mmCIF file of the N, C-alpha and C atoms, coordinates in Angstrom:
data_MODEL
# 
_entry.id   MODEL 
# 
loop_
_atom_site.group_PDB 
_atom_site.id 
_atom_site.type_symbol 
_atom_site.label_atom_id 
_atom_site.label_alt_id 
_atom_site.label_comp_id 
_atom_site.label_asym_id 
_atom_site.label_entity_id 
_atom_site.label_seq_id 
_atom_site.pdbx_PDB_ins_code 
_atom_site.Cartn_x 
_atom_site.Cartn_y 
_atom_site.Cartn_z 
_atom_site.occupancy 
_atom_site.B_iso_or_equiv 
_atom_site.pdbx_formal_charge 
_atom_site.auth_seq_id 
_atom_site.auth_comp_id 
_atom_site.auth_asym_id 
_atom_site.auth_atom_id 
_atom_site.pdbx_PDB_model_num 
ATOM 1   N N  . MET A 1 1  ? -3.907 -87.672 -11.237 1.00 0.00 ? 1  MET A N  1 
ATOM 2   C CA . MET A 1 1  ? -2.419 -87.828 -10.496 1.00 0.00 ? 1  MET A CA 1 
ATOM 3   C C  . MET A 1 1  ? -1.796 -86.581 -11.543 1.00 0.00 ? 1  MET A C  1 
ATOM 4   N N  . THR A 1 2  ? -1.042 -85.805 -10.462 1.00 0.00 ? 2  THR A N  1 
ATOM 5   C CA . THR A 1 2  ? -0.393 -84.682 -10.877 1.00 0.00 ? 2  THR A CA 1 
ATOM 6   C C  . THR A 1 2  ? 1.075  -84.873 -10.897 1.00 0.00 ? 2  THR A C  1 
ATOM 7   N N  . THR A 1 3  ? 2.040  -84.482 -11.974 1.00 0.00 ? 3  THR A N  1 
ATOM 8   C CA . THR A 1 3  ? 3.242  -84.663 -11.812 1.00 0.00 ? 3  THR A CA 1 
ATOM 9   C C  . THR A 1 3  ? 3.993  -83.134 -12.066 1.00 0.00 ? 3  THR A C  1 
ATOM 10  N N  . THR A 1 4  ? 4.938  -82.977 -11.152 1.00 0.00 ? 4  THR A N  1 
ATOM 11  C CA . THR A 1 4  ? 5.731  -81.545 -11.423 1.00 0.00 ? 4  THR A CA 1 
ATOM 12  C C  . THR A 1 4  ? 7.270  -81.928 -11.469 1.00 0.00 ? 4  THR A C  1 
ATOM 13  N N  . GLN A 1 5  ? 7.874  -81.201 -12.339 1.00 0.00 ? 5  GLN A N  1 
ATOM 14  C CA . GLN A 1 5  ? 9.305  -81.511 -12.440 1.00 0.00 ? 5  GLN A CA 1 
ATOM 15  C C  . GLN A 1 5  ? 10.157 -80.512 -12.134 1.00 0.00 ? 5  GLN A C  1 
ATOM 16  N N  . PHE A 1 6  ? 11.187 -80.795 -11.514 1.00 0.00 ? 6  PHE A N  1 
ATOM 17  C CA . PHE A 1 6  ? 12.189 -79.914 -11.003 1.00 0.00 ? 6  PHE A CA 1 
ATOM 18  C C  . PHE A 1 6  ? 13.356 -80.358 -11.496 1.00 0.00 ? 6  PHE A C  1 
ATOM 19  N N  . GLN A 1 7  ? 14.424 -79.243 -11.599 1.00 0.00 ? 7  GLN A N  1 
ATOM 20  C CA . GLN A 1 7  ? 15.930 -79.402 -12.118 1.00 0.00 ? 7  GLN A CA 1 
ATOM 21  C C  . GLN A 1 7  ? 16.542 -79.320 -10.831 1.00 0.00 ? 7  GLN A C  1 
ATOM 22  N N  . VAL A 1 8  ? 17.564 -80.358 -10.317 1.00 0.00 ? 8  VAL A N  1 
ATOM 23  C CA . VAL A 1 8  ? 18.162 -80.405 -9.212  1.00 0.00 ? 8  VAL A CA 1 
ATOM 24  C C  . VAL A 1 8  ? 19.915 -80.293 -9.446  1.00 0.00 ? 8  VAL A C  1 
ATOM 25  N N  . THR A 1 9  ? 20.320 -79.366 -8.721  1.00 0.00 ? 9  THR A N  1 
ATOM 26  C CA . THR A 1 9  ? 21.785 -79.083 -8.949  1.00 0.00 ? 9  THR A CA 1 
ATOM 27  C C  . THR A 1 9  ? 22.673 -79.610 -7.877  1.00 0.00 ? 9  THR A C  1 
ATOM 28  N N  . GLY A 1 10 ? 23.966 -80.296 -8.339  1.00 0.00 ? 10 GLY A N  1 
ATOM 29  C CA . GLY A 1 10 ? 24.586 -80.801 -7.258  1.00 0.00 ? 10 GLY A CA 1 
ATOM 30  C C  . GLY A 1 10 ? 24.468 -82.274 -7.219  1.00 0.00 ? 10 GLY A C  1 
ATOM 31  N N  . MET A 1 11 ? 23.599 -83.022 -7.525  1.00 0.00 ? 11 MET A N  1 
ATOM 32  C CA . MET A 1 11 ? 23.579 -84.414 -7.353  1.00 0.00 ? 11 MET A CA 1 
ATOM 33  C C  . MET A 1 11 ? 24.633 -85.170 -8.296  1.00 0.00 ? 11 MET A C  1 
ATOM 34  N N  . THR A 1 12 ? 25.710 -86.254 -7.716  1.00 0.00 ? 12 THR A N  1 
ATOM 35  C CA . THR A 1 12 ? 26.300 -86.808 -8.484  1.00 0.00 ? 12 THR A CA 1 
ATOM 36  C C  . THR A 1 12 ? 26.352 -88.353 -8.610  1.00 0.00 ? 12 THR A C  1 
ATOM 37  N N  . CYS A 1 13 ? 25.669 -88.970 -7.486  1.00 0.00 ? 13 CYS A N  1 
ATOM 38  C CA . CYS A 1 13 ? 25.545 -90.242 -7.445  1.00 0.00 ? 13 CYS A CA 1 
ATOM 39  C C  . CYS A 1 13 ? 24.130 -90.890 -6.850  1.00 0.00 ? 13 CYS A C  1 
ATOM 40  N N  . GLY A 1 14 ? 24.245 -92.079 -6.501  1.00 0.00 ? 14 GLY A N  1 
ATOM 41  C CA . GLY A 1 14 ? 23.018 -92.742 -6.057  1.00 0.00 ? 14 GLY A CA 1 
ATOM 42  C C  . GLY A 1 14 ? 22.764 -92.190 -4.626  1.00 0.00 ? 14 GLY A C  1 
ATOM 43  N N  . HIS A 1 15 ? 23.939 -91.910 -3.730  1.00 0.00 ? 15 HIS A N  1 
ATOM 44  C CA . HIS A 1 15 ? 23.390 -91.641 -2.488  1.00 0.00 ? 15 HIS A CA 1 
ATOM 45  C C  . HIS A 1 15 ? 22.740 -90.190 -2.642  1.00 0.00 ? 15 HIS A C  1 
ATOM 46  N N  . CYS A 1 16 ? 23.234 -89.479 -3.466  1.00 0.00 ? 16 CYS A N  1 
ATOM 47  C CA . CYS A 1 16 ? 22.381 -88.023 -3.776  1.00 0.00 ? 16 CYS A CA 1 
ATOM 48  C C  . CYS A 1 16 ? 21.099 -88.175 -4.002  1.00 0.00 ? 16 CYS A C  1 
ATOM 49  N N  . GLU A 1 17 ? 20.715 -89.307 -4.708  1.00 0.00 ? 17 GLU A N  1 
ATOM 50  C CA . GLU A 1 17 ? 19.449 -89.431 -5.181  1.00 0.00 ? 17 GLU A CA 1 
ATOM 51  C C  . GLU A 1 17 ? 18.537 -89.842 -3.953  1.00 0.00 ? 17 GLU A C  1 
ATOM 52  N N  . MET A 1 18 ? 19.040 -90.688 -3.091  1.00 0.00 ? 18 MET A N  1 
ATOM 53  C CA . MET A 1 18 ? 18.529 -91.115 -2.001  1.00 0.00 ? 18 MET A CA 1 
ATOM 54  C C  . MET A 1 18 ? 18.396 -90.297 -0.831  1.00 0.00 ? 18 MET A C  1 
ATOM 55  N N  . SER A 1 19 ? 19.061 -89.301 -0.914  1.00 0.00 ? 19 SER A N  1 
ATOM 56  C CA . SER A 1 19 ? 19.059 -88.056 0.247   1.00 0.00 ? 19 SER A CA 1 
ATOM 57  C C  . SER A 1 19 ? 17.933 -87.385 -0.418  1.00 0.00 ? 19 SER A C  1 
ATOM 58  N N  . VAL A 1 20 ? 17.880 -86.917 -1.619  1.00 0.00 ? 20 VAL A N  1 
ATOM 59  C CA . VAL A 1 20 ? 16.528 -86.120 -2.178  1.00 0.00 ? 20 VAL A CA 1 
ATOM 60  C C  . VAL A 1 20 ? 15.282 -86.791 -2.005  1.00 0.00 ? 20 VAL A C  1 
ATOM 61  N N  . ARG A 1 21 ? 15.394 -88.256 -2.205  1.00 0.00 ? 21 ARG A N  1 
ATOM 62  C CA . ARG A 1 21 ? 14.006 -88.949 -2.129  1.00 0.00 ? 21 ARG A CA 1 
ATOM 63  C C  . ARG A 1 21 ? 13.460 -89.062 -1.009  1.00 0.00 ? 21 ARG A C  1 
ATOM 64  N N  . GLU A 1 22 ? 14.516 -89.218 0.090   1.00 0.00 ? 22 GLU A N  1 
ATOM 65  C CA . GLU A 1 22 ? 13.830 -89.334 1.390   1.00 0.00 ? 22 GLU A CA 1 
ATOM 66  C C  . GLU A 1 22 ? 13.460 -88.253 1.839   1.00 0.00 ? 22 GLU A C  1 
ATOM 67  N N  . GLU A 1 23 ? 14.108 -87.142 1.763   1.00 0.00 ? 23 GLU A N  1 
ATOM 68  C CA . GLU A 1 23 ? 13.352 -85.567 2.170   1.00 0.00 ? 23 GLU A CA 1 
ATOM 69  C C  . GLU A 1 23 ? 12.319 -85.208 1.559   1.00 0.00 ? 23 GLU A C  1 
ATOM 70  N N  . VAL A 1 24 ? 12.116 -85.443 0.218   1.00 0.00 ? 24 VAL A N  1 
ATOM 71  C CA . VAL A 1 24 ? 10.812 -85.060 -0.702  1.00 0.00 ? 24 VAL A CA 1 
ATOM 72  C C  . VAL A 1 24 ? 9.638  -86.182 -0.197  1.00 0.00 ? 24 VAL A C  1 
ATOM 73  N N  . ALA A 1 25 ? 9.998  -87.258 0.344   1.00 0.00 ? 25 ALA A N  1 
ATOM 74  C CA . ALA A 1 25 ? 8.885  -88.102 0.585   1.00 0.00 ? 25 ALA A CA 1 
ATOM 75  C C  . ALA A 1 25 ? 8.425  -87.754 1.839   1.00 0.00 ? 25 ALA A C  1 
ATOM 76  N N  . LYS A 1 26 ? 8.953  -86.978 2.816   1.00 0.00 ? 26 LYS A N  1 
ATOM 77  C CA . LYS A 1 26 ? 8.347  -86.283 3.924   1.00 0.00 ? 26 LYS A CA 1 
ATOM 78  C C  . LYS A 1 26 ? 7.327  -85.213 3.539   1.00 0.00 ? 26 LYS A C  1 
ATOM 79  N N  . VAL A 1 27 ? 7.077  -84.484 2.531   1.00 0.00 ? 27 VAL A N  1 
ATOM 80  C CA . VAL A 1 27 ? 6.418  -83.705 2.025   1.00 0.00 ? 27 VAL A CA 1 
ATOM 81  C C  . VAL A 1 27 ? 4.821  -84.224 2.112   1.00 0.00 ? 27 VAL A C  1 
ATOM 82  N N  . ALA A 1 28 ? 4.026  -83.581 2.717   1.00 0.00 ? 28 ALA A N  1 
ATOM 83  C CA . ALA A 1 28 ? 2.531  -84.183 2.704   1.00 0.00 ? 28 ALA A CA 1 
ATOM 84  C C  . ALA A 1 28 ? 1.920  -84.166 1.414   1.00 0.00 ? 28 ALA A C  1 
ATOM 85  N N  . GLY A 1 29 ? 1.165  -85.061 0.671   1.00 0.00 ? 29 GLY A N  1 
ATOM 86  C CA . GLY A 1 29 ? 0.596  -85.178 -0.676  1.00 0.00 ? 29 GLY A CA 1 
ATOM 87  C C  . GLY A 1 29 ? 1.493  -85.833 -1.434  1.00 0.00 ? 29 GLY A C  1 
ATOM 88  N N  . VAL A 1 30 ? 2.835  -86.148 -1.407  1.00 0.00 ? 30 VAL A N  1 
ATOM 89  C CA . VAL A 1 30 ? 3.599  -86.694 -2.254  1.00 0.00 ? 30 VAL A CA 1 
ATOM 90  C C  . VAL A 1 30 ? 3.269  -88.156 -2.361  1.00 0.00 ? 30 VAL A C  1 
ATOM 91  N N  . ASP A 1 31 ? 3.161  -88.607 -3.692  1.00 0.00 ? 31 ASP A N  1 
ATOM 92  C CA . ASP A 1 31 ? 2.869  -90.067 -3.705  1.00 0.00 ? 31 ASP A CA 1 
ATOM 93  C C  . ASP A 1 31 ? 3.888  -90.910 -4.480  1.00 0.00 ? 31 ASP A C  1 
ATOM 94  N N  . GLY A 1 32 ? 4.624  -90.207 -5.403  1.00 0.00 ? 32 GLY A N  1 
ATOM 95  C CA . GLY A 1 32 ? 5.582  -90.795 -6.070  1.00 0.00 ? 32 GLY A CA 1 
ATOM 96  C C  . GLY A 1 32 ? 6.927  -89.928 -6.307  1.00 0.00 ? 32 GLY A C  1 
ATOM 97  N N  . ILE A 1 33 ? 8.171  -90.548 -6.513  1.00 0.00 ? 33 ILE A N  1 
ATOM 98  C CA . ILE A 1 33 ? 9.074  -89.676 -6.576  1.00 0.00 ? 33 ILE A CA 1 
ATOM 99  C C  . ILE A 1 33 ? 10.281 -90.487 -7.489  1.00 0.00 ? 33 ILE A C  1 
ATOM 100 N N  . ASP A 1 34 ? 10.521 -89.538 -8.850  1.00 0.00 ? 34 ASP A N  1 
ATOM 101 C CA . ASP A 1 34 ? 11.658 -90.198 -9.636  1.00 0.00 ? 34 ASP A CA 1 
ATOM 102 C C  . ASP A 1 34 ? 12.643 -89.299 -9.639  1.00 0.00 ? 34 ASP A C  1 
ATOM 103 N N  . VAL A 1 35 ? 14.061 -89.579 -9.174  1.00 0.00 ? 35 VAL A N  1 
ATOM 104 C CA . VAL A 1 35 ? 15.066 -88.742 -9.206  1.00 0.00 ? 35 VAL A CA 1 
ATOM 105 C C  . VAL A 1 35 ? 16.009 -89.353 -10.089 1.00 0.00 ? 35 VAL A C  1 
ATOM 106 N N  . SER A 1 36 ? 16.746 -88.584 -10.631 1.00 0.00 ? 36 SER A N  1 
ATOM 107 C CA . SER A 1 36 ? 18.071 -89.064 -11.374 1.00 0.00 ? 36 SER A CA 1 
ATOM 108 C C  . SER A 1 36 ? 19.380 -88.165 -11.477 1.00 0.00 ? 36 SER A C  1 
ATOM 109 N N  . ALA A 1 37 ? 20.296 -88.493 -10.727 1.00 0.00 ? 37 ALA A N  1 
ATOM 110 C CA . ALA A 1 37 ? 21.475 -87.781 -10.511 1.00 0.00 ? 37 ALA A CA 1 
ATOM 111 C C  . ALA A 1 37 ? 22.101 -87.591 -12.113 1.00 0.00 ? 37 ALA A C  1 
ATOM 112 N N  . GLN A 1 38 ? 21.708 -88.652 -12.980 1.00 0.00 ? 38 GLN A N  1 
ATOM 113 C CA . GLN A 1 38 ? 22.507 -88.575 -14.154 1.00 0.00 ? 38 GLN A CA 1 
ATOM 114 C C  . GLN A 1 38 ? 22.055 -87.139 -15.146 1.00 0.00 ? 38 GLN A C  1 
ATOM 115 N N  . THR A 1 39 ? 20.617 -86.993 -14.858 1.00 0.00 ? 39 THR A N  1 
ATOM 116 C CA . THR A 1 39 ? 19.899 -85.848 -15.718 1.00 0.00 ? 39 THR A CA 1 
ATOM 117 C C  . THR A 1 39 ? 19.736 -84.803 -14.954 1.00 0.00 ? 39 THR A C  1 
ATOM 118 N N  . GLY A 1 40 ? 19.513 -85.036 -13.534 1.00 0.00 ? 40 GLY A N  1 
ATOM 119 C CA . GLY A 1 40 ? 19.636 -83.724 -12.725 1.00 0.00 ? 40 GLY A CA 1 
ATOM 120 C C  . GLY A 1 40 ? 17.888 -83.519 -12.524 1.00 0.00 ? 40 GLY A C  1 
ATOM 121 N N  . MET A 1 41 ? 17.035 -84.637 -13.068 1.00 0.00 ? 41 MET A N  1 
ATOM 122 C CA . MET A 1 41 ? 15.732 -84.131 -12.708 1.00 0.00 ? 41 MET A CA 1 
ATOM 123 C C  . MET A 1 41 ? 14.809 -84.700 -11.732 1.00 0.00 ? 41 MET A C  1 
ATOM 124 N N  . LEU A 1 42 ? 13.940 -84.186 -11.097 1.00 0.00 ? 42 LEU A N  1 
ATOM 125 C CA . LEU A 1 42 ? 13.252 -84.695 -10.042 1.00 0.00 ? 42 LEU A CA 1 
ATOM 126 C C  . LEU A 1 42 ? 11.773 -84.803 -10.525 1.00 0.00 ? 42 LEU A C  1 
ATOM 127 N N  . VAL A 1 43 ? 11.188 -85.645 -10.526 1.00 0.00 ? 43 VAL A N  1 
ATOM 128 C CA . VAL A 1 43 ? 9.606  -85.764 -10.934 1.00 0.00 ? 43 VAL A CA 1 
ATOM 129 C C  . VAL A 1 43 ? 8.885  -86.182 -9.545  1.00 0.00 ? 43 VAL A C  1 
ATOM 130 N N  . VAL A 1 44 ? 7.954  -85.455 -9.318  1.00 0.00 ? 44 VAL A N  1 
ATOM 131 C CA . VAL A 1 44 ? 7.059  -85.659 -7.926  1.00 0.00 ? 44 VAL A CA 1 
ATOM 132 C C  . VAL A 1 44 ? 5.677  -85.989 -8.529  1.00 0.00 ? 44 VAL A C  1 
ATOM 133 N N  . SER A 1 45 ? 5.082  -87.051 -8.113  1.00 0.00 ? 45 SER A N  1 
ATOM 134 C CA . SER A 1 45 ? 3.676  -87.327 -8.512  1.00 0.00 ? 45 SER A CA 1 
ATOM 135 C C  . SER A 1 45 ? 2.833  -87.081 -7.158  1.00 0.00 ? 45 SER A C  1 
ATOM 136 N N  . SER A 1 46 ? 1.714  -86.563 -7.428  1.00 0.00 ? 46 SER A N  1 
ATOM 137 C CA . SER A 1 46 ? 0.768  -86.422 -6.122  1.00 0.00 ? 46 SER A CA 1 
ATOM 138 C C  . SER A 1 46 ? -0.768 -86.457 -6.709  1.00 0.00 ? 46 SER A C  1 
ATOM 139 N N  . THR A 1 47 ? -1.457 -86.964 -5.674  1.00 0.00 ? 47 THR A N  1 
ATOM 140 C CA . THR A 1 47 ? -2.964 -86.893 -6.169  1.00 0.00 ? 47 THR A CA 1 
ATOM 141 C C  . THR A 1 47 ? -3.502 -85.576 -5.437  1.00 0.00 ? 47 THR A C  1 
ATOM 142 N N  . ALA A 1 48 ? -3.008 -85.101 -4.382  1.00 0.00 ? 48 ALA A N  1 
ATOM 143 C CA . ALA A 1 48 ? -3.264 -83.839 -4.017  1.00 0.00 ? 48 ALA A CA 1 
ATOM 144 C C  . ALA A 1 48 ? -2.671 -82.523 -4.425  1.00 0.00 ? 48 ALA A C  1 
ATOM 145 N N  . SER A 1 49 ? -2.759 -81.512 -4.309  1.00 0.00 ? 49 SER A N  1 
ATOM 146 C CA . SER A 1 49 ? -1.997 -80.278 -4.386  1.00 0.00 ? 49 SER A CA 1 
ATOM 147 C C  . SER A 1 49 ? -0.922 -80.287 -3.520  1.00 0.00 ? 49 SER A C  1 
ATOM 148 N N  . VAL A 1 50 ? 0.377  -80.193 -4.080  1.00 0.00 ? 50 VAL A N  1 
ATOM 149 C CA . VAL A 1 50 ? 1.522  -80.037 -3.261  1.00 0.00 ? 50 VAL A CA 1 
ATOM 150 C C  . VAL A 1 50 ? 2.146  -78.734 -3.813  1.00 0.00 ? 50 VAL A C  1 
ATOM 151 N N  . ASP A 1 51 ? 2.551  -77.928 -2.507  1.00 0.00 ? 51 ASP A N  1 
ATOM 152 C CA . ASP A 1 51 ? 3.273  -76.849 -2.901  1.00 0.00 ? 51 ASP A CA 1 
ATOM 153 C C  . ASP A 1 51 ? 4.677  -76.864 -3.557  1.00 0.00 ? 51 ASP A C  1 
ATOM 154 N N  . PRO A 1 52 ? 4.807  -76.382 -4.746  1.00 0.00 ? 52 PRO A N  1 
ATOM 155 C CA . PRO A 1 52 ? 6.318  -76.636 -5.184  1.00 0.00 ? 52 PRO A CA 1 
ATOM 156 C C  . PRO A 1 52 ? 7.200  -75.999 -4.226  1.00 0.00 ? 52 PRO A C  1 
ATOM 157 N N  . ASN A 1 53 ? 7.097  -75.100 -3.761  1.00 0.00 ? 53 ASN A N  1 
ATOM 158 C CA . ASN A 1 53 ? 7.959  -74.449 -2.559  1.00 0.00 ? 53 ASN A CA 1 
ATOM 159 C C  . ASN A 1 53 ? 8.442  -75.456 -1.360  1.00 0.00 ? 53 ASN A C  1 
ATOM 160 N N  . ALA A 1 54 ? 7.342  -76.359 -1.233  1.00 0.00 ? 54 ALA A N  1 
ATOM 161 C CA . ALA A 1 54 ? 7.680  -77.192 -0.254  1.00 0.00 ? 54 ALA A CA 1 
ATOM 162 C C  . ALA A 1 54 ? 8.682  -78.177 -0.680  1.00 0.00 ? 54 ALA A C  1 
ATOM 163 N N  . ILE A 1 55 ? 8.625  -78.747 -1.908  1.00 0.00 ? 55 ILE A N  1 
ATOM 164 C CA . ILE A 1 55 ? 9.478  -79.491 -2.566  1.00 0.00 ? 55 ILE A CA 1 
ATOM 165 C C  . ILE A 1 55 ? 10.994 -79.007 -2.755  1.00 0.00 ? 55 ILE A C  1 
ATOM 166 N N  . ILE A 1 56 ? 11.058 -77.826 -3.150  1.00 0.00 ? 56 ILE A N  1 
ATOM 167 C CA . ILE A 1 56 ? 11.994 -77.107 -3.224  1.00 0.00 ? 56 ILE A CA 1 
ATOM 168 C C  . ILE A 1 56 ? 12.857 -76.825 -1.813  1.00 0.00 ? 56 ILE A C  1 
ATOM 169 N N  . ALA A 1 57 ? 11.989 -76.820 -0.733  1.00 0.00 ? 57 ALA A N  1 
ATOM 170 C CA . ALA A 1 57 ? 12.661 -76.767 0.578   1.00 0.00 ? 57 ALA A CA 1 
ATOM 171 C C  . ALA A 1 57 ? 13.389 -77.897 0.933   1.00 0.00 ? 57 ALA A C  1 
ATOM 172 N N  . ALA A 1 58 ? 12.453 -78.990 0.613   1.00 0.00 ? 58 ALA A N  1 
ATOM 173 C CA . ALA A 1 58 ? 12.805 -80.705 1.127   1.00 0.00 ? 58 ALA A CA 1 
ATOM 174 C C  . ALA A 1 58 ? 14.002 -80.718 0.469   1.00 0.00 ? 58 ALA A C  1 
ATOM 175 N N  . VAL A 1 59 ? 14.479 -80.569 -1.076  1.00 0.00 ? 59 VAL A N  1 
ATOM 176 C CA . VAL A 1 59 ? 15.614 -80.703 -1.593  1.00 0.00 ? 59 VAL A CA 1 
ATOM 177 C C  . VAL A 1 59 ? 16.712 -79.843 -1.038  1.00 0.00 ? 59 VAL A C  1 
ATOM 178 N N  . ASP A 1 60 ? 16.254 -78.471 -0.777  1.00 0.00 ? 60 ASP A N  1 
ATOM 179 C CA . ASP A 1 60 ? 17.391 -77.780 0.019   1.00 0.00 ? 60 ASP A CA 1 
ATOM 180 C C  . ASP A 1 60 ? 17.740 -78.598 1.262   1.00 0.00 ? 60 ASP A C  1 
ATOM 181 N N  . GLU A 1 61 ? 16.973 -79.217 2.184   1.00 0.00 ? 61 GLU A N  1 
ATOM 182 C CA . GLU A 1 61 ? 17.129 -79.834 3.210   1.00 0.00 ? 61 GLU A CA 1 
ATOM 183 C C  . GLU A 1 61 ? 18.181 -80.816 2.913   1.00 0.00 ? 61 GLU A C  1 
ATOM 184 N N  . ALA A 1 62 ? 18.086 -81.472 1.828   1.00 0.00 ? 62 ALA A N  1 
ATOM 185 C CA . ALA A 1 62 ? 18.811 -82.790 1.517   1.00 0.00 ? 62 ALA A CA 1 
ATOM 186 C C  . ALA A 1 62 ? 20.290 -82.043 1.147   1.00 0.00 ? 62 ALA A C  1 
ATOM 187 N N  . GLY A 1 63 ? 20.433 -80.910 1.014   1.00 0.00 ? 63 GLY A N  1 
ATOM 188 C CA . GLY A 1 63 ? 21.725 -80.342 0.478   1.00 0.00 ? 63 GLY A CA 1 
ATOM 189 C C  . GLY A 1 63 ? 21.996 -79.838 -0.932  1.00 0.00 ? 63 GLY A C  1 
ATOM 190 N N  . TYR A 1 64 ? 20.738 -79.957 -1.740  1.00 0.00 ? 64 TYR A N  1 
ATOM 191 C CA . TYR A 1 64 ? 20.828 -79.575 -2.976  1.00 0.00 ? 64 TYR A CA 1 
ATOM 192 C C  . TYR A 1 64 ? 20.096 -78.476 -3.385  1.00 0.00 ? 64 TYR A C  1 
ATOM 193 N N  . GLN A 1 65 ? 20.024 -77.966 -4.702  1.00 0.00 ? 65 GLN A N  1 
ATOM 194 C CA . GLN A 1 65 ? 18.940 -76.729 -4.971  1.00 0.00 ? 65 GLN A CA 1 
ATOM 195 C C  . GLN A 1 65 ? 18.235 -77.196 -6.215  1.00 0.00 ? 65 GLN A C  1 
ATOM 196 N N  . ALA A 1 66 ? 16.936 -76.906 -5.903  1.00 0.00 ? 66 ALA A N  1 
ATOM 197 C CA . ALA A 1 66 ? 15.984 -77.245 -7.136  1.00 0.00 ? 66 ALA A CA 1 
ATOM 198 C C  . ALA A 1 66 ? 15.168 -76.100 -7.710  1.00 0.00 ? 66 ALA A C  1 
ATOM 199 N N  . VAL A 1 67 ? 14.771 -76.278 -8.821  1.00 0.00 ? 67 VAL A N  1 
ATOM 200 C CA . VAL A 1 67 ? 14.064 -75.123 -9.345  1.00 0.00 ? 67 VAL A CA 1 
ATOM 201 C C  . VAL A 1 67 ? 12.959 -75.781 -10.112 1.00 0.00 ? 67 VAL A C  1 
ATOM 202 N N  . PRO A 1 68 ? 11.793 -75.142 -10.717 1.00 0.00 ? 68 PRO A N  1 
ATOM 203 C CA . PRO A 1 68 ? 10.632 -75.845 -11.280 1.00 0.00 ? 68 PRO A CA 1 
ATOM 204 C C  . PRO A 1 68 ? 11.404 -76.128 -12.814 1.00 0.00 ? 68 PRO A C  1 
ATOM 205 N N  . ALA A 1 69 ? 11.042 -77.276 -13.523 1.00 0.00 ? 69 ALA A N  1 
ATOM 206 C CA . ALA A 1 69 ? 11.800 -77.373 -14.870 1.00 0.00 ? 69 ALA A CA 1 
ATOM 207 C C  . ALA A 1 69 ? 10.287 -77.042 -15.660 1.00 0.00 ? 69 ALA A C  1 
# 
């Protein structure tokens, strides 16, 4: 299992977390998602290789910005 961390800006609440989680879950190969508005961190777990740019695009689709941490 591989984990990749991202810093997400703009999240302020549980609804923000849910929006990010829903979009990232659509990325092929993603097996687990841990997101926290409090820390601004997104941790994505996968067994297959996942393109970090696909995660960043998914977070962007949710209305936030992510950069690898």
